[in-house]
C-alpha positions as CSV (number, residue, x, y, z in Angstrom):
1,M,-72.9,-23.2,1.5
2,S,-69.4,-23.6,0.2
3,A,-67.5,-20.7,-1.1
4,A,-66.3,-20.6,-4.7
5,P,-62.7,-21.5,-5.4
6,A,-60.2,-18.8,-5.0
7,T,-59.5,-16.8,-8.1
8,S,-56.2,-17.0,-10.0
9,G,-55.4,-13.5,-8.8
10,Q,-55.9,-14.4,-5.2
11,L,-53.8,-17.6,-5.5
12,I,-51.0,-15.6,-7.2
13,R,-51.0,-13.1,-4.3
14,F,-51.2,-15.9,-1.8
15,S,-48.2,-17.7,-3.3
16,A,-46.0,-14.5,-3.3
17,V,-44.0,-15.6,-0.3
18,A,-42.6,-18.4,-2.4
19,V,-40.6,-15.8,-4.3
20,P,-38.0,-14.8,-1.6
21,L,-37.9,-18.4,-0.3
22,A,-37.1,-19.7,-3.8
23,A,-34.7,-16.9,-4.4
24,A,-32.7,-17.9,-1.4
25,G,-33.2,-21.7,-1.7
26,L,-31.6,-22.0,-5.1
27,P,-28.3,-20.3,-4.1
28,L,-28.2,-22.4,-0.9
29,G,-28.4,-25.6,-2.8
30,V,-26.5,-24.7,-6.0
31,Y,-24.3,-21.6,-5.8
32,L,-23.3,-21.0,-2.2
33,P,-21.3,-24.3,-1.7
34,A,-19.3,-23.6,-4.9
35,I,-18.8,-19.9,-4.1
36,Y,-17.8,-20.4,-0.5
37,A,-15.3,-23.1,-1.6
38,R,-13.8,-21.1,-4.5
39,D,-14.0,-17.5,-3.3
40,Y,-13.9,-17.8,0.5
41,G,-11.6,-20.8,0.9
42,L,-13.8,-23.2,2.8
43,S,-13.3,-26.9,2.0
44,L,-16.1,-28.9,0.4
45,T,-16.1,-31.3,3.3
46,V,-16.5,-28.5,5.9
47,I,-19.3,-26.9,3.8
48,G,-21.1,-30.3,3.5
49,V,-20.9,-30.9,7.3
50,I,-22.1,-27.4,8.2
51,F,-25.1,-27.7,5.9
52,L,-25.9,-31.1,7.3
53,L,-25.8,-29.7,10.9
54,G,-28.0,-26.9,9.8
55,R,-30.6,-29.3,8.6
56,L,-30.4,-31.4,11.7
57,W,-31.4,-28.2,13.6
58,D,-34.5,-28.3,11.3
59,A,-35.2,-31.7,12.6
60,I,-36.1,-29.9,15.9
61,A,-37.5,-26.7,14.6
62,D,-39.9,-28.0,11.9
63,P,-42.1,-30.3,14.0
64,L,-42.0,-27.7,16.8
65,M,-43.2,-25.0,14.5
66,G,-45.9,-27.2,13.1
67,S,-47.2,-28.0,16.6
68,L,-47.0,-24.4,17.7
69,S,-48.8,-23.2,14.6
70,D,-51.6,-25.7,15.1
71,A,-52.0,-24.6,18.7
72,T,-51.8,-20.9,18.2
73,R,-55.0,-18.9,18.8
74,S,-55.0,-15.1,18.0
75,R,-57.3,-12.5,16.4
76,H,-55.0,-12.7,13.4
77,G,-55.3,-16.4,13.0
78,R,-52.9,-19.2,13.8
79,R,-50.7,-19.1,10.7
80,K,-50.3,-15.4,9.9
81,P,-48.4,-14.3,13.1
82,W,-45.7,-16.9,12.6
83,I,-45.3,-16.0,8.9
84,A,-44.8,-12.3,9.7
85,A,-42.3,-12.9,12.6
86,G,-40.4,-15.6,10.6
87,G,-40.1,-13.2,7.6
88,V,-38.2,-10.7,9.8
89,I,-35.7,-13.3,11.1
90,F,-35.2,-14.7,7.6
91,A,-34.5,-11.2,6.1
92,V,-31.9,-10.3,8.7
93,A,-30.1,-13.7,8.4
94,A,-30.1,-13.3,4.6
95,I,-28.2,-10.1,4.8
96,F,-25.3,-11.8,6.6
97,L,-25.5,-14.9,4.3
98,F,-25.3,-13.0,1.0
99,F,-23.4,-9.9,2.2
100,P,-20.9,-11.3,4.8
101,P,-19.4,-8.2,6.3
102,F,-16.4,-9.9,8.0
103,G,-15.7,-12.7,5.5
104,V,-16.8,-16.3,6.0
105,T,-15.6,-18.8,8.6
106,P,-17.1,-22.1,9.5
107,L,-18.5,-20.6,12.7
108,S,-20.0,-17.6,11.1
109,L,-21.6,-19.7,8.3
110,G,-23.0,-22.1,11.0
111,V,-24.6,-19.2,13.0
112,V,-26.1,-17.5,10.0
113,L,-27.6,-20.8,8.7
114,F,-29.1,-21.4,12.2
115,F,-31.1,-18.2,12.1
116,L,-31.9,-18.4,8.4
117,Y,-33.4,-21.8,8.8
118,L,-35.3,-20.7,11.9
119,G,-36.9,-17.8,10.0
120,W,-37.5,-19.9,7.0
121,T,-39.3,-22.6,9.1
122,A,-41.5,-20.0,10.8
123,V,-42.6,-18.8,7.3
124,Q,-42.8,-22.0,5.4
125,I,-44.5,-24.4,7.8
126,P,-47.5,-22.2,8.7
127,F,-47.8,-21.2,5.0
128,Q,-47.9,-24.8,3.8
129,A,-50.4,-25.7,6.5
130,W,-52.6,-22.8,5.6
131,S,-52.4,-23.7,1.9
132,G,-53.7,-27.2,2.7
133,E,-56.7,-25.7,4.6
134,V,-57.9,-23.3,1.9
135,S,-60.0,-26.0,0.3
136,G,-61.0,-29.5,1.2
137,D,-61.4,-30.6,-2.5
138,Y,-59.1,-33.3,-3.8
139,H,-58.2,-31.5,-7.1
140,E,-58.4,-28.0,-5.8
141,R,-55.6,-28.7,-3.4
142,T,-53.4,-29.7,-6.4
143,R,-54.4,-26.4,-8.1
144,I,-53.4,-24.4,-5.1
145,A,-50.0,-26.2,-4.9
146,T,-49.6,-25.7,-8.6
147,Y,-49.9,-21.9,-8.3
148,Q,-47.2,-22.0,-5.6
149,Q,-44.9,-24.1,-7.8
150,V,-45.4,-21.8,-10.8
151,V,-44.7,-18.7,-8.8
152,A,-41.6,-20.4,-7.2
153,A,-40.4,-21.5,-10.7
154,A,-40.8,-17.9,-12.0
155,A,-38.8,-16.7,-9.0
156,L,-36.1,-19.3,-9.7
157,L,-36.0,-18.3,-13.3
158,L,-35.4,-14.7,-12.2
159,T,-32.8,-15.8,-9.7
160,L,-30.9,-17.7,-12.4
161,V,-30.8,-14.7,-14.7
162,L,-28.6,-12.9,-12.2
163,P,-25.6,-15.2,-12.0
164,T,-25.9,-15.6,-15.7
165,I,-25.5,-11.9,-16.1
166,A,-22.7,-11.9,-13.6
167,D,-20.9,-14.7,-15.7
168,Q,-21.1,-12.5,-18.8
169,L,-19.8,-9.4,-17.0
170,R,-17.2,-11.0,-14.8
171,P,-16.9,-14.8,-15.4
172,G,-16.2,-16.7,-12.2
173,D,-16.8,-13.8,-9.9
174,G,-18.7,-15.6,-7.1
175,R,-19.0,-12.5,-4.9
176,L,-20.8,-10.6,-7.6
177,Q,-23.2,-13.5,-8.1
178,L,-23.8,-13.6,-4.3
179,T,-24.6,-9.9,-4.2
180,L,-27.1,-10.0,-7.1
181,M,-28.9,-13.1,-5.7
182,G,-29.0,-11.7,-2.2
183,G,-30.3,-8.4,-3.5
184,L,-33.3,-10.2,-5.1
185,V,-34.1,-11.9,-1.7
186,L,-34.1,-8.6,0.2
187,V,-36.0,-6.6,-2.4
188,T,-38.8,-9.1,-2.5
189,I,-39.3,-10.3,1.1
190,V,-41.4,-7.4,2.4
191,P,-43.8,-7.1,-0.6
192,A,-44.2,-10.9,-0.7
193,L,-45.1,-11.1,3.0
194,V,-47.7,-8.3,2.5
195,L,-49.3,-9.9,-0.5
196,T,-49.5,-13.4,1.1
197,L,-50.8,-12.2,4.4
198,T,-53.6,-10.1,2.8
199,A,-54.6,-12.5,0.0
200,L,-56.9,-14.8,1.9
201,K,-58.5,-15.1,5.2
202,E,-57.6,-18.0,7.4
203,P,-60.3,-20.6,7.9
204,P,-62.2,-20.6,11.2
205,L,-60.1,-21.7,14.1
206,P,-60.8,-25.2,15.2
207,L,-61.5,-26.1,18.8
208,L,-58.4,-26.7,21.0
209,P,-57.9,-30.2,22.2
210,A,-58.9,-30.9,25.8
211,S,-55.2,-31.0,26.8
212,K,-52.0,-30.1,25.2
213,P,-50.5,-33.1,23.4
214,S,-47.3,-34.5,24.8
215,L,-44.2,-35.1,22.7
216,R,-45.0,-38.8,22.8
217,E,-48.5,-38.1,21.4
218,V,-47.0,-35.9,18.7
219,F,-44.6,-38.6,17.7
220,R,-47.4,-41.2,17.7
221,A,-49.4,-39.0,15.4
222,I,-46.6,-39.0,12.9
223,A,-45.2,-42.6,13.3
224,G,-48.7,-44.1,13.6
225,E,-49.8,-42.8,10.2
226,P,-48.3,-45.2,7.6
227,L,-49.6,-43.2,4.7
228,L,-47.8,-40.1,5.9
229,L,-44.6,-42.0,6.3
230,R,-44.8,-43.2,2.7
231,V,-45.3,-39.7,1.5
232,L,-42.4,-38.5,3.6
233,A,-40.1,-41.2,2.3
234,S,-41.1,-40.6,-1.3
235,D,-40.5,-36.8,-1.0
236,F,-37.2,-37.4,0.7
237,A,-36.0,-39.5,-2.2
238,V,-37.2,-37.1,-4.9
239,T,-35.6,-34.1,-3.1
240,L,-32.4,-36.1,-2.6
241,A,-32.2,-36.6,-6.4
242,Q,-32.9,-33.0,-7.2
243,T,-30.3,-31.7,-4.8
244,I,-27.5,-34.1,-5.8
245,R,-27.9,-32.9,-9.3
246,G,-28.3,-29.2,-8.3
247,S,-25.3,-29.2,-6.0
248,L,-23.0,-30.6,-8.7
249,I,-24.3,-29.0,-11.9
250,V,-22.0,-26.0,-11.6
251,F,-19.0,-28.3,-11.3
252,F,-20.3,-30.6,-14.0
253,V,-20.8,-27.8,-16.6
254,T,-17.6,-26.0,-15.7
255,F,-15.2,-28.9,-15.4
256,Y,-16.6,-32.0,-17.1
257,M,-18.2,-30.2,-20.0
258,G,-15.6,-27.4,-20.1
259,R,-18.2,-24.7,-20.5
260,P,-17.9,-22.4,-17.5
261,E,-19.8,-19.6,-19.4
262,W,-22.8,-22.0,-19.2
263,A,-22.6,-22.7,-15.5
264,G,-25.5,-20.4,-14.8
265,G,-27.1,-20.4,-18.2
266,L,-27.9,-24.1,-18.3
267,F,-29.9,-23.8,-15.1
268,L,-31.6,-20.8,-16.6
269,F,-32.5,-22.8,-19.7
270,Q,-34.0,-25.5,-17.5
271,F,-36.2,-23.2,-15.5
272,V,-37.5,-21.4,-18.6
273,F,-39.3,-24.6,-19.4
274,G,-39.9,-25.3,-15.7
275,V,-42.4,-22.5,-15.5
276,F,-44.7,-24.6,-17.7
277,A,-44.2,-27.8,-15.7
278,G,-46.8,-27.1,-13.1
279,P,-49.9,-26.6,-15.4
280,I,-48.8,-29.7,-17.4
281,W,-48.7,-31.9,-14.4
282,L,-51.8,-30.4,-12.9
283,K,-53.8,-31.6,-16.0
284,I,-52.2,-35.0,-15.8
285,G,-53.0,-35.2,-12.1
286,R,-56.7,-34.3,-12.7
287,R,-57.0,-37.2,-15.0
288,Y,-55.0,-39.9,-13.4
289,G,-54.9,-38.9,-9.7
290,K,-52.0,-37.5,-7.6
291,H,-50.1,-40.7,-6.7
292,R,-50.2,-42.1,-10.3
293,T,-49.0,-38.8,-11.7
294,A,-46.2,-38.6,-9.1
295,V,-45.0,-42.1,-10.2
296,A,-45.1,-41.1,-13.9
297,G,-43.1,-37.9,-13.2
298,E,-40.5,-39.8,-11.2
299,L,-40.0,-42.5,-13.9
300,V,-39.5,-39.7,-16.5
301,Q,-36.8,-38.3,-14.2
302,V,-35.2,-41.7,-14.0
303,A,-34.9,-41.9,-17.8
304,I,-33.6,-38.3,-18.1
305,N,-30.9,-38.8,-15.4
306,L,-29.7,-42.1,-16.8
307,S,-29.4,-40.5,-20.2
308,L,-27.0,-38.0,-18.7
309,L,-24.5,-40.8,-18.4
310,L,-24.3,-40.6,-22.2
311,V,-23.2,-37.0,-22.3
312,T,-19.7,-36.1,-23.2
313,P,-17.9,-32.8,-23.6
314,D,-18.5,-33.1,-27.3
315,T,-22.3,-33.6,-27.1
316,F,-23.4,-30.3,-25.6
317,G,-26.6,-30.5,-27.7
318,L,-27.6,-33.7,-25.9
319,L,-27.1,-32.0,-22.6
320,L,-29.4,-29.1,-23.7
321,A,-32.1,-31.5,-24.8
322,L,-32.0,-33.4,-21.5
323,T,-32.1,-30.1,-19.7
324,L,-35.2,-29.1,-21.6
325,A,-36.8,-32.4,-20.6
326,Q,-35.7,-31.9,-17.0
327,G,-37.5,-28.5,-17.0
328,L,-40.8,-29.9,-18.3
329,A,-40.6,-32.7,-15.6
330,Q,-39.5,-30.3,-12.9
331,G,-41.1,-30.7,-9.5
332,S,-43.8,-33.1,-10.7
333,G,-43.3,-35.5,-7.8
334,N,-43.0,-32.7,-5.2
335,L,-46.2,-31.0,-6.4
336,M,-48.3,-34.1,-6.1
337,L,-46.8,-35.3,-2.8
338,R,-47.3,-31.8,-1.2
339,A,-51.0,-31.9,-2.2
340,I,-51.4,-35.4,-0.8
341,V,-50.3,-34.3,2.7
342,A,-53.5,-32.4,3.3
343,D,-55.5,-35.5,2.3
344,V,-53.6,-37.6,4.8
345,A,-54.2,-34.9,7.4
346,D,-58.0,-35.2,6.7
347,K,-57.8,-39.0,7.2
348,H,-56.0,-38.5,10.5
349,R,-58.6,-35.9,11.7
350,L,-61.4,-38.4,10.8
351,D,-59.7,-41.2,12.7
352,S,-58.5,-39.3,15.8
353,G,-60.5,-36.1,15.9
354,E,-57.3,-34.0,16.0
355,D,-56.2,-31.4,13.5
356,R,-52.5,-32.1,12.7
357,T,-52.3,-30.2,9.4
358,G,-49.4,-27.9,10.6
359,L,-47.5,-30.8,12.1
360,Y,-47.9,-33.0,9.0
361,Y,-46.7,-30.2,6.7
362,S,-43.8,-29.6,9.1
363,V,-42.5,-33.1,8.9
364,F,-43.1,-33.1,5.1
365,S,-40.9,-30.0,4.9
366,L,-38.4,-31.6,7.2
367,A,-38.1,-34.6,4.9
368,G,-37.3,-32.3,2.0
369,K,-34.8,-30.2,4.0
370,T,-33.1,-33.3,5.4
371,A,-32.8,-34.7,2.0
372,T,-31.2,-31.4,0.8
373,A,-28.6,-31.5,3.6
374,V,-27.9,-35.2,3.1
375,A,-27.5,-34.7,-0.6
376,V,-25.0,-31.9,-0.1
377,G,-23.3,-33.7,2.8
378,I,-22.8,-36.9,0.7
379,A,-22.4,-35.6,-2.9
380,L,-19.7,-33.1,-2.3
381,P,-17.5,-35.3,-0.1
382,L,-18.1,-38.2,-2.4
383,V,-16.9,-36.4,-5.6
384,A,-13.9,-35.1,-3.5
385,W,-13.1,-38.7,-2.4
386,L,-13.3,-39.7,-6.1
387,G,-10.5,-37.1,-6.8
388,F,-12.5,-34.1,-7.9
389,D,-11.0,-30.7,-6.9
390,P,-12.8,-27.4,-7.8
391,K,-9.6,-25.5,-7.2
392,G,-7.2,-27.6,-9.2
393,V,-6.6,-29.7,-12.3
394,N,-8.7,-32.9,-12.5
395,S,-7.8,-36.2,-14.0
396,P,-10.1,-38.1,-16.5
397,E,-10.9,-40.5,-13.7
398,A,-12.0,-37.7,-11.3
399,L,-14.2,-36.2,-14.0
400,K,-15.7,-39.6,-14.7
401,G,-16.5,-40.0,-11.0
402,L,-18.2,-36.6,-11.1
403,L,-20.3,-37.7,-14.1
404,L,-21.4,-40.9,-12.4
405,V,-22.5,-39.2,-9.2
406,F,-24.2,-36.4,-11.2
407,G,-26.3,-38.8,-13.3
408,L,-26.6,-42.2,-11.6
409,G,-27.2,-40.8,-8.0
410,P,-30.4,-38.9,-9.0
411,A,-31.7,-41.7,-11.2
412,I,-31.6,-44.2,-8.3
413,A,-33.3,-41.8,-5.9
414,H,-36.1,-40.9,-8.4
415,A,-36.7,-44.7,-8.9
416,L,-37.0,-45.2,-5.1
417,S,-39.4,-42.3,-4.9
418,A,-41.7,-43.8,-7.5
419,A,-41.6,-47.2,-5.8
420,L,-42.6,-45.7,-2.5
421,I,-45.7,-43.9,-3.7
422,A,-46.9,-46.6,-6.1
423,R,-50.3,-48.1,-5.3
424,F,-51.1,-45.4,-2.7
425,P,-54.6,-46.2,-1.4
426,L,-55.8,-42.6,-0.7
427,D,-57.1,-41.7,-4.1
428,E,-59.9,-39.3,-5.1
429,A,-62.7,-41.7,-4.3
430,A,-61.3,-42.6,-0.8
431,H,-60.7,-38.9,0.0
432,A,-64.2,-37.9,-1.1
433,E,-65.6,-40.4,1.4
434,I,-63.4,-39.0,4.1
435,R,-64.6,-35.4,3.4
436,R,-68.2,-36.6,3.3
437,Q,-67.8,-37.9,6.9
438,L,-65.9,-34.8,8.1
439,D,-68.5,-32.4,6.8
440,P,-71.3,-32.3,4.2
441,G,-69.3,-30.1,1.8
442,P,-66.1,-28.2,1.3
443,P,-65.3,-25.8,4.1
444,D,-66.9,-22.3,3.7
445,Y,-63.6,-20.3,3.8
446,A,-63.9,-16.6,3.1
447,F,-61.5,-14.8,0.9
448,A,-60.0,-11.4,1.5
449,E,-61.2,-8.6,-0.8
């Protein structure tokens, strides 16, 4: 017999680890580049290169962690030990990132990011793989991913309150913003780990393969699955779009709009409505399927970002309206694509007999992380090349260049994401047939009391 779906309370507890990850992820993509450039004197180009190198390290760590997690066998399961160990590394690195005791140099930033990403990977990859294994049902997987997105959005909302408060107390004080955001990460990391690790029991351990897969076999399992490659490319494009906008929004609001007091508040405004985005897109996904919903969400994002090109310093109301719309469309593509990964892993298991869930989620995570690094590594040097300087006076041409990169760049990337996932063949009916052949019903996974 199959177990009943997890309750809302269980899924909220299970999703708790998303809180410290989101609380750290937002500063990394939005505030840290600006603060390190303005308050610690690092150049935008140097920051962009360091972040890019950090994500290249993830290119090694993510697939390795996915394979190690898939192959782990312990009395605590194969996902939980990695999450616990990674949480410790992540917490220590976060201390040095948000509370740099000896200032910030290119070398110190690079070392801290190395260990932060290592701990992050050890938490995130096993957790995502575990979330894909909680249920084999097509729509239940979207429901599980939705809870994670809503919890993460609530954490982002809380994170955004802090720099907004700092802007009201001491406008432009990046060090105060850094302290408040880092404090949230450190206060939540231990409770979040406990809640996640005790919310659900891991599914029964699958049998180990007859022999340990070689690197060539691992690569073939990824490169030989065209549906996975489409999902990865689509998620890369949507994350690229989000990060270009996120990495420039502080500069855009402060310099182009001339509203530095809204630099944190506008993001806060967006994420107030972003909390409601997950349930909205879950309902749409249940009716139209995951890939069609992902396409719809991306096309909405294209329209929103193209409309940003019409914003001027005198039309702040239009910017607020577009920000509200951005919040309601927030993460729609990521949500659906994340849920699709587990379906693709099911197809691969049926075709090959091998469980690659952890590996597939690792390369999915890698696609997003790489897109984040590429966005920062391209957007910041590009606006600098166009003449923008966050520490000086900017010409109208430089500000126009900032506007074009801020609006047009994400619009193009969102359009590419929609094109890549359109007409995806693994829909609800196809997945139901795969599950029927894998087992007679959804896996009987027990839940922790």
